[in-house]
C-alpha positions in Angstrom: -61.4 -13.1 -78.7 -58.1 -14.1 -77.3 -57.3 -17.0 -75.1 -54.6 -17.3 -72.4 -52.5 -20.3 -71.8 -53.2 -21.8 -68.3 -50.2 -21.6 -65.9 -48.6 -24.8 -64.8 -50.0 -26.0 -61.4 -47.4 -25.9 -58.6 -47.7 -27.3 -55.1 -44.9 -25.0 -53.7 -46.0 -22.4 -51.3 -44.9 -18.8 -52.0 -41.2 -18.5 -51.0 -40.5 -22.2 -50.8 -38.1 -22.1 -53.8 -36.1 -19.4 -52.0 -35.8 -21.6 -48.9 -34.7 -24.5 -51.0 -31.9 -22.4 -52.4 -30.6 -21.5 -49.0 -30.7 -25.1 -47.9 -28.6 -26.1 -50.9 -26.1 -23.3 -50.1 -26.0 -24.4 -46.4 -25.4 -28.0 -47.3 -22.7 -27.1 -49.8 -21.0 -24.9 -47.1 -21.1 -27.8 -44.5 -19.7 -30.2 -47.1 -16.9 -27.8 -47.9 -16.0 -27.4 -44.2 -16.0 -31.2 -43.7 -13.8 -31.7 -46.8 -11.3 -29.0 -45.6 -11.2 -30.4 -42.1 -10.6 -33.9 -43.4 -7.8 -32.6 -45.6 -6.2 -30.7 -42.6 -6.7 -33.3 -39.9 -5.9 -36.6 -41.6 -5.6 -39.9 -39.8 -2.6 -40.9 -41.8 -0.6 -38.2 -39.9 -1.1 -40.0 -36.5 1.9 -41.8 -35.0 1.1 -44.5 -32.4 4.7 -44.6 -31.1 4.9 -40.9 -30.1 6.3 -40.4 -26.6 7.3 -37.6 -24.2 10.4 -35.6 -25.0 13.5 -36.1 -23.0 14.0 -33.4 -20.3 17.0 -31.2 -20.7 18.8 -30.7 -17.4 18.3 -27.1 -16.2 21.3 -26.6 -14.0 21.4 -24.5 -10.9 19.1 -21.6 -10.4 20.7 -18.2 -10.6 21.8 -16.6 -7.4 19.2 -13.8 -7.5 16.5 -16.4 -8.1 17.6 -18.5 -5.2 17.7 -15.4 -3.0 14.1 -14.3 -4.0 12.7 -17.8 -3.5 14.3 -18.0 -0.1 13.0 -14.6 0.9 9.4 -15.5 -0.1 9.5 -18.9 1.7 10.9 -17.2 4.8 8.6 -14.1 5.0 5.3 -15.3 3.5 4.2 -17.0 6.8 4.2 -13.5 8.3 1.8 -12.2 5.7 -2.0 -12.5 6.2 -5.2 -11.9 4.2 -7.7 -9.5 5.8 -11.4 -9.5 5.1 -13.6 -6.7 6.4 -17.1 -7.9 7.4 -20.2 -5.8 7.4 -23.3 -6.9 9.5 -26.7 -6.4 7.9 -30.1 -6.8 9.4 -33.2 -7.7 7.3 -35.8 -5.0 8.1 -38.7 -7.4 7.6 -37.4 -10.6 9.3 -34.9 -8.9 11.6 -32.4 -11.7 10.7 -28.8 -10.7 10.9 -26.2 -11.8 8.3 -22.6 -11.0 7.5 -21.2 -10.0 4.2 -17.8 -9.0 2.9 -17.2 -5.2 2.9 -13.6 -5.2 1.7 -10.4 -7.2 1.4 -6.7 -6.5 1.7 -3.5 -7.7 3.2 -1.6 -7.4 6.5 1.3 -8.8 8.5 1.9 -10.3 11.9 3.5 -7.8 14.3 4.2 -10.0 17.3 3.4 -13.3 18.9 0.6 -11.7 20.9 -1.6 -11.8 17.8 -1.3 -8.2 16.7 -1.9 -7.7 13.0 -1.0 -4.5 11.1 -3.0 -3.4 8.0 -4.4 -0.2 6.4 -7.3 1.5 8.0 -9.1 1.8 4.6 -9.1 -2.0 4.3 -11.4 -2.4 7.3 -13.0 1.1 7.5 -16.4 0.0 6.0 -16.9 -3.1 8.2 -18.0 -3.8 11.7 -15.6 -6.8 12.0 -12.7 -8.5 10.3 -11.4 -12.0 9.6 -7.7 -12.7 9.3 -6.5 -15.6 7.2 -3.1 -17.0 8.1 -0.6 -18.7 5.8 -2.0 -22.1 6.8 -5.5 -21.0 5.5 -7.0 -20.9 8.9 -9.5 -18.1 9.5 -9.6 -16.1 12.8 -12.0 -13.4 14.0 -10.1 -10.2 14.6 -10.9 -7.3 17.0 -9.8 -3.7 16.4 -7.1 -2.5 18.8 -6.7 1.0 17.5 -6.1 3.1 14.4 -4.1 6.1 13.1 -6.4 7.7 10.5 -3.9 10.3 9.4 -1.4 7.6 8.4 -4.0 5.0 7.3 -2.8 2.4 9.8 -4.9 0.0 11.9 -3.9 -2.7 14.4 -6.1 -5.8 14.8 -5.8 -8.7 17.3 -6.5 -12.4 16.9 -6.5 -14.9 19.6 -4.3 -17.8 18.5 -1.4 -19.7 20.1 1.9 -17.9 19.8 3.3 -20.9 18.0 1.0 -20.2 15.0 2.4 -16.7 14.6 5.7 -15.7 12.9 6.2 -11.9 13.3 7.7 -10.0 10.4 11.3 -8.7 10.7 11.5 -4.9 11.1 13.9 -2.9 9.0 14.4 0.9 8.6 13.5 3.4 6.0 15.7 6.4 6.8 18.7 5.0 4.9 16.9 3.6 1.8 18.3 4.5 -1.6 16.6 5.0 -5.0 17.3 1.9 -7.1 17.2 -0.6 -4.2 15.4 -3.9 -4.9 12.1 -4.3 -3.1 9.5 -7.1 -2.8 5.8 -6.9 -2.1 3.8 -9.8 -0.7 0.0 -9.6 -0.4 -3.3 -10.7 -1.8 -3.9 -8.8 -5.1 -7.4 -9.5 -6.4 -7.6 -12.0 -3.5 -4.9 -14.3 -4.8 -3.2 -14.7 -1.4 0.6 -14.8 -0.9 1.5 -13.2 -4.3 5.0 -12.0 -4.7 5.9 -9.0 -6.9 9.3 -7.3 -7.3 10.6 -4.0 -8.3 12.9 -1.1 -7.2 12.5 2.0 -5.1 11.7 4.7 -7.6 11.6 7.7 -5.2 11.7 8.7 -1.6 10.2 11.3 0.6 7.0 11.4 -1.4 3.8 13.0 -0.1 0.4 11.6 -1.0 -3.1 12.1 0.4 -5.4 9.5 1.9 -9.1 9.7 2.8 -8.3 11.2 6.2 -4.8 12.7 6.1 -1.5 13.2 4.3 1.4 10.8 4.5 4.9 12.2 4.3 8.2 10.5 3.5 6.4 7.8 1.6 8.3 5.2 -0.5 7.6 5.1 -4.2 8.0 1.8 -6.0 7.3 0.2 -9.4 6.7 -3.2 -7.7 3.2 -4.3 -8.8 0.7 -3.0 -6.2 -2.9 -3.9 -7.0 -6.2 -3.8 -5.2 -5.8 -6.3 -2.4 -2.1 -5.5 -1.8 -3.1 -2.7 0.6 -1.8 -3.3 4.1 0.8 -5.8 3.0 4.5 -5.5 3.5 7.1 -3.9 1.3 10.4 -5.6 2.0 14.1 -5.0 1.3 16.4 -7.7 -0.1 17.0 -9.0 3.5 13.3 -9.7 3.9 12.8 -6.9 6.4 9.8 -4.7 6.5 10.5 -1.2 5.1 7.0 0.0 4.3 3.3 -0.8 4.3 1.8 -0.8 0.8 -1.0 1.7 0.7 -1.8 3.5 -2.5 -1.7 3.3 -6.3 -1.5 6.2 -8.7 -2.6 4.8 -12.0 -5.0 6.0 -14.8 -6.6 2.5 -14.8 -6.2 1.6 -11.2 -3.9 -1.2 -12.2 -0.3 -2.0 -11.2 1.2 -0.3 -14.3 1.3 2.9 -12.3 3.2 4.1 -9.2 2.8 2.4 -5.8 3.4 4.1 -2.5 4.2 2.6 0.9 4.1 4.1 4.4 7.7 4.1 5.7 8.5 1.6 8.5 10.1 4.3 10.7 6.7 5.9 11.0 5.0 2.5 11.5 7.4 1.4 14.2 6.5 4.5 16.2 2.7 4.4 15.6 2.0 0.7 16.1 3.4 0.5 19.7 1.3 3.6 20.6 -1.8 2.0 19.2 -1.2 -1.3 21.0 -0.6 0.6 24.3 -3.4 3.2 24.2 -5.4 2.6 21.0 -4.6 6.1 19.8 -1.7 8.2 18.5 -0.1 10.8 20.8 1.4 13.1 18.3 4.4 15.2 19.5 4.8 18.9 18.9 7.5 21.5 19.5 5.1 24.4 20.0 6.6 26.7 17.5 5.5 28.6 14.4 8.3 28.7 11.8 8.5 31.0 8.8 9.3 29.7 5.3 10.6 32.8 3.6 11.4 33.0 -0.1 14.0 35.6 0.7 15.7 33.2 3.1 16.0 30.6 0.4 17.4 33.1 -2.1 20.1 34.3 0.3 20.9 30.7 1.4 19.9 31.2 5.0 19.9 27.7 6.7 17.1 26.2 8.6 13.7 27.7 9.5 13.2 31.0 11.4 11.2 30.6 14.6 8.5 33.3 14.3 6.4 32.4 17.4 6.8 30.1 20.4 3.7 28.8 22.2 3.7 29.8 25.9 4.5 26.8 28.1 5.0 24.6 25.1 8.0 22.3 24.7 10.1 24.8 22.8 9.3 27.6 25.3 10.3 25.4 28.3 13.6 24.5 26.5 14.5 28.1 25.9 14.0 28.4 22.1 13.5 32.1 21.2 11.1 33.6 18.6 11.2 37.0 16.8 10.6 39.5 19.6 10.9 43.1 20.6 14.0 44.3 22.4 14.2 46.8 25.3 14.5 49.7 22.8 11.5 48.3 20.8 13.8 47.1 18.0 13.1 43.7 16.5 15.4 40.9 17.7 15.8 37.9 15.3 14.5 34.6 16.4 16.4 31.3 16.5 16.8 29.3 13.3 16.1 25.6 13.7 18.6 23.8 11.5 18.5 20.2 12.6 16.8 17.7 14.9 19.0 14.9 16.1 21.5 15.9 13.4 18.9 15.5 10.6 18.9 18.7 8.6 15.9 20.9 8.2 15.5 23.1 5.1 11.7 23.5 5.0 8.7 23.5 7.3 7.7 20.1 5.9 11.1 18.8 7.0 10.3 19.8 10.5 6.9 18.1 10.4 8.3 14.9 8.8 11.0 14.6 11.4 8.6 15.0 14.3 6.5 12.0 13.0 9.5 9.7 13.9 9.1 10.5 17.6 6.5 10.3 20.3 5.4 12.4 23.2 7.9 11.9 26.0 11.0 11.6 23.8 13.8 14.0 24.3 15.3 15.4 21.1 18.3 17.5 20.3 17.3 20.7 18.4 20.2 22.4 16.7 19.6 26.2 16.4 21.5 29.2 15.1 21.4 32.1 17.6 23.3 35.3 16.7 25.1 33.3 14.0 26.4 30.7 16.5 25.3 27.0 16.5 23.8 25.7 19.7 22.2 22.4 20.8 19.1 22.5 22.9 17.4 19.5 24.6 13.7 19.5 24.1 11.2 17.1 25.8 8.4 16.5 23.4 4.8 16.7 24.6 1.5 15.4 23.2 -0.1 17.8 20.7 -3.1 19.5 22.3 -6.5 18.7 20.9 
């Protein structure tokens, strides 16, 4: 008969020894950290007599820096922050409350309180609030909008002394490489200045409701919130309205586009006067022929003329049948007010600079001879 030795009695619960091991490891780790920290951050390294360093004189700011600072200080009071407001009603309590529908930038057009911005900044709201450079907020009313060109005009009721209208420049004589400056509220940081150059001209890009021609392309940082703000030349004059970004991420490291001021300076007065845009037309159908481009034929051939339209009244001739049923060539439109026309798009772009009621000089070729014809532009029929 065999006997077994009794096991020693232990008060430890199962697993207690394992917990004790981990506690020892944790304590050793904390001790090591404290020792390392004491070695790294030692009181003997402190110097009670330490003081601030002497400031090295900077000298004068560079001329281009002074110019940029002066431009910002001079123009920023004309730039505003625009908040679109949506009105919501609780279906249970019928309580009405306002909430923000979108934000963007804008600028002061005149001392009557007219504010110019992008239509897409306010499109989703039923109201808008304009914040001036002094941080005062003012309710704004919609005067009118041009959906095709993504422009809107608001109005605030404030004393004229609170308003500093922006200076108006021109976009027809811009050059690639010119310095440009954008002021706006990217990500709602109001009155932010970014700089860059004109990277391209006469660009075409689409908006939610139309196509904008002759747009200015820039590498100045244009971010969400810059929309509706001014693009300026080095003289601090408005040359465009910042409108769109083409970027894979939606950030500023892409390409920015601005509506040219020549278009804005025609559209805004119409919106203030009538609330709508009266687009002019010639009343012609032109032919863009590949063969013409190959043979170097200038201008655009007039294929049809709308009866009683502006071109018809002025005497511009289309392709037509002669007395012996032979085909007579139509006039070729080669310029409007001395601006050359090479494509149908050129013709459309040039017409956006004018309004119904303007008289323009249309240069044509008829039977190989140049001729100037005065045309009174009319509003485009619905």
